[in-house]
N, C-alpha and C positions, 0 to 999 in steps of 0.2 A: 557113119554117125559124126554129125558136125558138133554138138554140144553133148557132153556126158558128165554129168555131177553125180560125184560118189560120196556118201557119208558127209553132206556139207552140213557145217555146225556154225552158227555166224550167234554172237553174244557180244553184249554192249557192256562195259562197267560203268557202274552207277555208283553214287553215294549210298544206294541202300542195297548193293550188291550186284550180282551179275545178272543181267536180264538176256534168257536166251532167244533169240528171236527166230531162228530156224534149227531144226534139230533133227539131225539122222536122214537129210533128204539124198533121194538117189531117183534119178530121171535122165531121160535123155531126148534129144532132139535131131530128128534126120535133115538131111541138107533138102532143102525147100518145102520143109514142112514149118505149121502154125501152130503153136502151143499156147494155150490160154491159160495163164494163173489166176486163179478164181478166189474168192473167200473174204469173208469180213475184215474191217480196217484194223489193223495191228496183228495179221494172222503171219507177217514174215514176207508178202510178197514183194515190197520194195527191197527188203534187206536181202532177199534174194538176186533180184536185177542187179543191185549195187555191188554184190559180191562178186557177180560174172564180171562187171566191167572194172572191177578192183576201185571202186568210189567210196567205200566205207570210212566212216569218221575215225579219227583218229583213237577213240575209246572202244573202238569194235576189235573184235578177236575171231578169227575164224578158223576152222580146221577141216580137215577132207580134202577133195579132190575136185577141180574144174579143168575138164579140157575143150578147148574150142579147136576143131580141126587138128586135134592131136598135140595142141600146145597145152603145155600144164601153167594155167593162169597164175596161180599162185607164186610161181617161182620166177615171173618176170620182173624185169628191174630197169629203172633207168631208161635209156633210149628204146628196146626191147618193148617195153610195158607202154610207153608213149606210140609206139608205132601199131601195137596191138589195138588200142583204144582208135576207134575208128576205120582202121583197114579189116580188122577181123570182127569187133564189135562194135555198135554204135546205139547209144540210148537215147531214146527221146524222153525228156521229163515231164512230169504232170503239168506244171504251170506254163504254157507258153511265153508268158510274158518276162519269165525269169531265165528263159533259154538262152538269149541274145544278150551281148552288150549294148547296155543303151546309148552310148555315147560314141558307137560304130555305127556307118552306114552298112546297110546289109551284105552290099558289093564286097567291103573290106572283110567282113567276117569270113564270107564264102570263100572269098581268094586266099585268106589267112590258113583257112583248113586246108586246100588245095597244097599251098606253098609249105606248110610243116609236114605234110605227108610225102611232099617231094623229096624232102631233106631229109627225113625218114629213111627213104630207100636210096638216098644218094643219085637222085634223077635230077636231070636239069628242070629249072622252072620258067616259064615263058607265060608272062601275064597277060598277055593277047590270047594265047591259046586256051589258057585257064579261064578267062572270062567267057569264051564260047562256052567250054564245058559248063559254066555256072549257068550262063542262060539256057542251055539245052535241060540241063537240070530242074531249072524251073519250070520249062515247058513240060519235063516228064511228071511233075506234079500238078498239070493243069492251072498252072498258076497264067491268066490273062497279064499281058502288058510285061513280061518279065522285066526289059530294060527300065521301064521306070520304077518297078518294086525295087531293084538292085539301088537304086539311088535314094531311095527313102531309109529313115532311121525306123529302128524298131517301134517306137511310140506314135508313128506314122501308120501302121500295121495294125490291122483288126487281130483279134485270137486266133482266128482261123487262118489268116494269112501266114502269120507268124508260125504257126505249126506246119503250113507247106512247106515253107523256107526250110525249117529246121529238117523234114523228111526229105526236101530237095539235096540239103547238105548231105544226109546220108546215102542218097542214089550217087552224088559226086565223089564220095570216098568210098563206095563199093563195098560194103562190110559183107561179111558171110553171113551175119546174124544181127537184125533189128531188135532191140528191146526196146518196148514201148510200155511205158510205165504211166497208166491213166492218161493217155495222151488225149482223150475227148471230155476229162471229168471238168475242167474250166469252160467249156464251150457250151453254147446251145445247142438244143436238140437237132435243128437242120444243119449245124455245121459238124455235129457228131457225124451225121449219117454220112456227111461228104468225106469226111476224114477217114471213117472206117471203110466206106467204098475205095477211096484211093489208097489204102495199105492195101486193101485184098488185091487191086488190080495189079500195083507194084511188085506186090508178091508173086503174082503169076508171070508178070512181065520181064521181072528181071532172075526171079528164081530163089530170092533171099528167103533164109530161115526167118521166123519171126515168133520172138517171145513176148506174148501179149499181156500186161499186167492189168487185173481189173477187179472191182468188187463188183461189176454187173455182168451177170452171166447172158443177160439178152443182148447187149454190146459186144459180148466176146464170141456168141454163137455165129454172128455174121461174119469172121474172119478166121477163127480157128479149126484145125484138124482135128485136134484133141483136147479135152479140159484137164487141168490138173489142180484138184480141189486142194488147197492147204486150209488147216485149221490148227490154230495156237502153234505155229511154227513147223507141222508135221503135214505130209501127206496122208490125205483123207482117201481121196478117189484119183485114180488116173484113168482115163480112157477115150474112145471115140465121142466125138461132141453129140452124134446124133442118139448114140446110145445110153450117154450118160443123162442126157436132157429127158428122153422118152421113159427110160427105166432105171433111174440112180439106184444105186445098191447101198451106198452108207447113208446112216440116218441124217448127216449132217447135208450131205448132197440133195436129199429128198427134201429137206428142209428148205434150201437155197432154191429149189425147181419150185417148190410150191407158193416162193414169195414171189416170183416172176410177175407182173402184172402180163395177162394176155387177153385178146378180144375174147377168146372163145371162154372165157371164165366170168360167171355170174357176179354180179356185185355182192361183194363181201365173202367171197371164196378165197380171197388171199389170207395166206397164214403166216403171221410172224413167228420168228424163231423165239421160243421163251429164254428168259434169264438174259445174260451178257457175255462175252468173251471173256475168258480167265483174266485174272492179273499175272503177265509172265514173268513177274519177279517171284510169286510163288505159286505156280501152276499147279491144279489138281493133281492127285495120284491117280494112278492107274491110267485110263484112257482119259484124254484131256477133254473130250467133248460130253463125258458120263453126266456131269450136271445138268445138262441140259437137252439129254438125249430121250427120248419117248420109248425105246426099246431096251432101257439100260438092264443089266443085270448085274447079280452080286460080282461076278470077276472081273467086270469094268471098274469097280473101285478101287481096285488093288493092283490091277495086271494091266500095264500098257500094252494094246496088241502088237505085234509086229505086222510088216507089210507081207501079203500074201497076194499070189496070182489066182482070181478067179473069172473064169470063163476070158474075155477079153479086158479085164481091168485087172490095175494092182488096187489093193484095199488095204486099209489098216481099219480093222473092226472084228471083234469076238464072234459077230453073228456068223462068219462064215468059216470058223475055226473047224 
């Protein structure tokens, strides 16, 4: 087991009270596996990713346990925490334009990442050798003319090129798990497909585990082995990609799948999910999805269901009690 999350709770202190973004979350990722975290905006996906790399803001509190290759992430401090970021876990952020320092050339930023990693490991740093590694990293992400790209500033690159540079930096750092937080949402459809294909190829080539965070099940389908569906900070359904898409068990997962555009669907067959995601400062009692659920029962209004094993899935739903 590479990533093991147990009883994770993430909350934010606000002037209006505590906002619970992630609640009682348990799941695991195997070595070399790709898991997609899917759900509507505000369901806690990004908070989960930031908790794994310990990049939560100062007003955040967290409880539970996050283990990466046996390391207790929440107990890491100082140098050990800096070494963990990059060497064990590397995060690609949503907006590629904010991922790099705009006043530094690409080569200086990539070399600085290698130099920092070497210092953390008490290993000698050779810039000429590091430059060769950086060039190979850009070649690894299928970047044409890597020597030219290295001499450019971020503003001279397209969004797709910047995202490839960031992925190349991950390859150079050789993390055990790559966390990609909506890495294609700021890119056009053609570049989205290229980046997703690249992540899938690199996962197979380098054996990295991938945690792919997205609101788009259709995009995640191309890269994931399993889906973890989240709603209002909680796990709704977790299972193999093909089975979750072809036979969803949770009503929320069913609604997400029905909202995916597909060429096999006739015009007008897309079904929008009624209502809106709950206010996380005052979430509904009982099951958090019950105000929007077409299969709601009396018990759903007052009792929040626990997570249970149903066939090859984990589910949080009273329908399967």
